C-alpha positions in Angstrom: 55.5 217.0 -84.8 56.2 218.9 -88.6 57.7 216.2 -91.2 59.2 218.1 -94.0 60.5 216.8 -97.4 61.5 220.3 -98.7 63.7 223.2 -96.8 61.2 225.9 -97.7 58.0 224.1 -96.1 59.3 224.7 -92.7 58.7 228.5 -91.1 57.8 229.5 -87.5 55.4 232.4 -88.2 53.6 233.0 -84.8 56.7 233.9 -82.8 56.3 237.4 -81.1 58.7 239.3 -78.4 57.2 241.6 -76.0 59.7 244.7 -76.3 57.8 246.2 -73.0 59.7 244.3 -71.0 63.1 244.1 -72.8 63.3 248.5 -73.5 59.8 249.5 -71.9 58.6 250.0 -75.5 55.2 249.3 -76.1 56.3 247.1 -79.5 55.5 243.2 -80.4 58.5 242.2 -82.5 57.5 239.5 -85.1 60.7 237.3 -85.5 61.0 235.8 -89.3 64.4 234.0 -88.5 63.3 230.5 -87.6 63.4 228.6 -91.1 66.3 227.2 -93.0 67.2 230.2 -94.7 67.5 232.1 -91.5 65.2 235.2 -92.7 61.6 236.4 -93.9 62.9 235.9 -97.4 62.5 232.4 -98.0 58.8 233.4 -98.2 59.5 235.8 -101.4 62.0 233.3 -102.8 59.4 230.4 -102.9 56.8 232.6 -104.4 58.9 233.9 -107.2 60.6 230.9 -108.1 56.9 228.9 -107.8 55.6 231.5 -110.1 58.4 231.6 -112.7 57.8 227.8 -112.6 54.3 228.1 -113.2 54.9 230.6 -116.2 57.5 228.5 -118.1 60.3 230.8 -117.5 62.5 227.9 -116.1 63.8 225.1 -118.3 66.2 222.6 -117.6 68.9 224.4 -118.8 68.2 227.3 -116.7 70.4 229.1 -114.5 68.8 231.2 -112.0 70.4 234.8 -111.6 69.5 237.5 -108.8 71.2 240.4 -107.0 71.2 240.4 -103.2 72.8 241.7 -100.2 72.5 238.4 -98.4 69.2 237.1 -97.1 67.3 236.3 -100.5 70.6 234.7 -101.9 70.4 232.6 -99.2 67.2 231.6 -99.5 67.3 231.3 -103.2 70.3 229.0 -102.8 68.4 226.4 -100.2 65.8 226.1 -102.9 67.7 225.8 -105.8 69.5 223.1 -104.2 66.5 221.3 -103.5 65.0 221.6 -106.9 68.2 221.2 -108.8 68.9 224.3 -110.0 72.1 226.3 -111.0 71.6 229.7 -109.0 74.0 233.0 -109.7 73.9 235.3 -106.6 75.5 238.6 -107.2 76.2 240.3 -104.0 78.6 243.5 -102.8 81.6 243.7 -100.1 78.8 244.7 -97.7 77.5 241.1 -97.8 78.5 239.1 -94.6 81.2 237.3 -95.1 79.3 234.0 -93.0 76.5 234.9 -95.8 79.0 234.4 -98.6 80.3 231.2 -97.0 76.7 229.7 -96.4 75.3 230.5 -100.0 78.6 228.9 -101.5 78.1 225.8 -99.2 74.4 225.6 -100.6 76.4 225.2 -104.1 75.7 228.7 -105.2 77.9 230.8 -107.5 78.9 234.0 -105.7 79.7 236.7 -107.7 80.8 240.0 -105.7 80.8 243.3 -107.5 83.0 246.3 -106.2 82.1 248.9 -108.0 80.3 251.4 -106.3 77.2 253.4 -107.8 76.3 257.1 -108.3 74.4 256.8 -104.8 77.9 255.5 -103.0 76.1 252.0 -102.8 76.4 249.2 -105.1 72.9 248.0 -106.1 73.1 249.8 -109.7 76.1 247.9 -110.3 74.8 244.5 -109.0 71.8 245.1 -111.3 73.9 245.8 -114.4 76.5 243.1 -113.8 72.9 241.0 -113.6 71.4 242.3 -117.0 75.0 241.7 -118.8 74.6 238.3 -117.6 71.5 237.6 -119.4 72.3 239.5 -121.9 75.1 237.4 -122.8 73.2 233.9 -122.1 69.3 233.6 -122.4 69.6 230.7 -120.1 70.0 233.1 -117.3 66.5 233.6 -115.5 66.5 237.2 -113.2 63.7 236.8 -111.0 64.1 240.4 -110.3 63.1 240.9 -106.8 63.2 244.6 -106.9 60.1 244.7 -109.5 58.5 241.2 -109.3 55.0 241.7 -108.0 55.3 237.9 -106.3 57.8 239.5 -103.9 55.1 241.8 -102.1 52.4 238.8 -102.9 54.1 236.5 -100.3 54.1 238.8 -97.7 50.2 239.9 -98.7 49.5 236.2 -98.6 51.1 235.1 -95.8 53.0 237.5 -93.5 50.1 240.3 -93.3 47.1 237.7 -92.6 49.3 235.8 -89.8 49.6 239.3 -88.2 46.0 240.2 -88.7 45.2 236.7 -86.9 47.6 237.4 -83.8 46.8 241.1 -83.5 43.1 241.8 -84.8 43.2 244.9 -82.7 46.4 246.1 -85.0 46.9 250.1 -84.4 50.7 250.3 -86.1 52.8 248.4 -88.0 56.7 249.0 -88.7 58.3 247.4 -91.9 61.9 248.0 -92.8 62.4 248.8 -96.3 64.8 247.1 -98.6 63.4 245.8 -101.8 60.0 247.1 -99.8 58.1 243.4 -101.0 57.5 242.9 -97.3 56.4 246.6 -96.9 54.2 246.9 -100.0 52.7 243.5 -99.3 51.7 244.0 -96.0 50.7 247.7 -96.6 48.4 246.8 -99.5 46.9 244.0 -97.2 45.6 246.3 -94.4 44.9 249.4 -96.7 42.8 247.4 -99.2 40.8 245.8 -96.2 40.1 249.2 -94.8 41.7 248.3 -91.7 42.8 251.4 -89.3 46.3 250.4 -89.3 48.7 252.9 -89.7 51.7 252.0 -91.6 55.2 253.1 -90.9 58.1 252.1 -93.4 61.6 252.2 -91.3 64.6 253.3 -93.7 68.2 253.9 -93.3 69.7 257.3 -93.4 71.5 257.5 -96.6 69.2 255.5 -98.4 67.6 257.0 -101.8 64.1 254.6 -101.6 62.1 257.7 -100.2 64.0 260.6 -101.6 67.0 260.7 -99.3 70.2 262.3 -100.1 72.6 259.1 -100.4 75.3 258.5 -98.3 77.8 255.7 -97.3 76.2 252.6 -95.3 77.9 250.0 -94.1 75.2 247.5 -92.5 73.6 245.2 -94.7 70.0 244.9 -95.0 67.7 247.7 -95.2 68.0 250.6 -97.7 69.0 250.9 -101.2 70.8 253.2 -103.4 68.6 252.7 -106.1 64.7 253.0 -105.7 62.7 249.4 -106.3 60.3 249.6 -108.6 57.8 248.1 -106.1 58.0 251.2 -104.0 54.6 252.8 -103.8 54.4 255.4 -101.3 50.5 255.8 -101.5 50.1 252.9 -99.6 52.3 253.8 -96.8 51.1 256.4 -93.8 54.8 257.3 -92.5 58.6 256.6 -93.0 61.2 257.2 -90.3 65.0 257.0 -91.0 67.1 255.7 -88.7 71.4 256.1 -88.3 73.6 253.2 -88.6 75.2 254.3 -85.1 71.4 253.8 -83.6 70.8 250.7 -85.6 74.1 249.1 -83.9 73.2 250.4 -80.3 69.8 248.8 -80.3 71.2 245.6 -81.8 73.7 246.0 -79.0 70.7 246.6 -76.4 69.0 243.8 -77.5 71.7 241.5 -77.4 72.4 242.3 -74.0 68.8 241.1 -73.1 69.9 237.5 -74.5 67.7 238.5 -78.1 71.0 238.3 -80.5 69.2 239.9 -83.9 70.3 240.9 -87.3 71.3 244.8 -88.1 67.7 245.2 -89.8 65.9 244.6 -87.0 68.1 247.2 -84.7 66.9 249.5 -87.6 63.5 248.7 -87.3 63.0 248.6 -83.3 65.1 251.9 -83.0 62.8 253.6 -85.5 59.7 251.9 -84.2 60.7 253.0 -80.5 61.4 256.6 -81.7 57.9 256.7 -83.6 56.3 255.5 -80.8 57.9 257.9 -78.3 56.7 260.8 -80.6 53.1 260.0 -81.5 51.8 257.8 -78.4 54.0 259.6 -75.4 52.9 257.2 -72.0 50.4 255.2 -74.1 50.1 251.7 -75.0 49.1 251.4 -78.8 48.6 247.7 -80.0 52.0 248.1 -82.6 53.8 245.3 -84.1 57.1 245.5 -86.1 59.0 242.7 -88.4 62.2 241.5 -87.4 63.7 240.2 -91.0 66.5 237.8 -89.3 68.6 236.6 -86.5 72.0 237.9 -85.5 74.5 235.0 -85.8 75.2 236.4 -89.6 76.6 239.6 -88.3 78.9 238.3 -85.6 82.0 239.6 -88.4 80.1 242.9 -88.4 77.9 244.5 -86.2 78.9 242.4 -83.3 82.4 242.5 -84.0 85.1 245.2 -82.4 87.2 245.1 -85.0 84.6 245.8 -87.7 83.3 248.8 -85.4 86.3 250.3 -84.9 87.1 250.2 -88.7 83.7 251.6 -89.7 82.8 253.8 -86.8 86.4 254.7 -85.0 85.3 252.9 -81.8 84.3 249.5 -80.7 83.0 250.8 -77.3 80.5 253.0 -78.5 77.9 250.9 -79.0 78.7 248.2 -76.4 78.3 250.8 -73.3 74.4 250.9 -73.1 73.7 251.3 -69.8 72.7 254.9 -70.1 70.6 253.7 -73.7 66.9 255.0 -74.0 64.8 253.9 -76.7 62.8 257.3 -76.9 66.2 259.9 -77.3 
């Protein structure tokens, strides 16, 4: 029976979904949404904040500040509330309304930046807002998830070793690319140990992380409009880009089987299914994909008919899944 005194002390690390029964894909999905923050970002938030405290960067008058599309903001809001810190989360209009309310309920000061950058996103504008805050008042402490090595170190020390324990014969690992903290931490872990694991990054179409052309994106989570400083392609074996139409189609197909998961999971599962169908047709490799969060926070976006109609023109395009195939 776990007994905890701080919310970040609880996290389910060893839960996997076997997708062969769900969509006939030889893939195990590592579920990272079962903690008080509801996402894998709890690990990075704790690691970055612990390091900042140990390094003397945070004082009694400090105000934590971070740019986030949602999940890291929630994780930091939870830990900040537990430790008595003030926290400002800088986000944008794509952040799920449920996530906004959750952060504010936890005591966070949430600022929504609505100015788009040149790459049709908001990340550059969010980061500039954070820089301006810090320049005006030195009490502000920016953890900077896009460049902070403790972001990837959290997954180097926790996520990757757990996957190795559960799947010692792992052949392929699929990781979604946002800040690339999870991706870089897992890739470094397996590559430094010379494990024969193929690391495949899964990104959104329209993201510039791996040099793609910028396009409009509306699903929060994966993808960037400004290349993260953490990313280093030398640790990665392949990259798959997934359209938002495919992301949402897969989310709905999984929900139809009882697994309500987040938008990033739809992207990762779609990319992994396509990649495995092309590289291992008819085979059964030991493959794992990481699911960053659950689907409740996406009820007003990915799973909402009005939102789908607004952004994609028709709601039932993604709910009619009878003929959906993981290997188009």
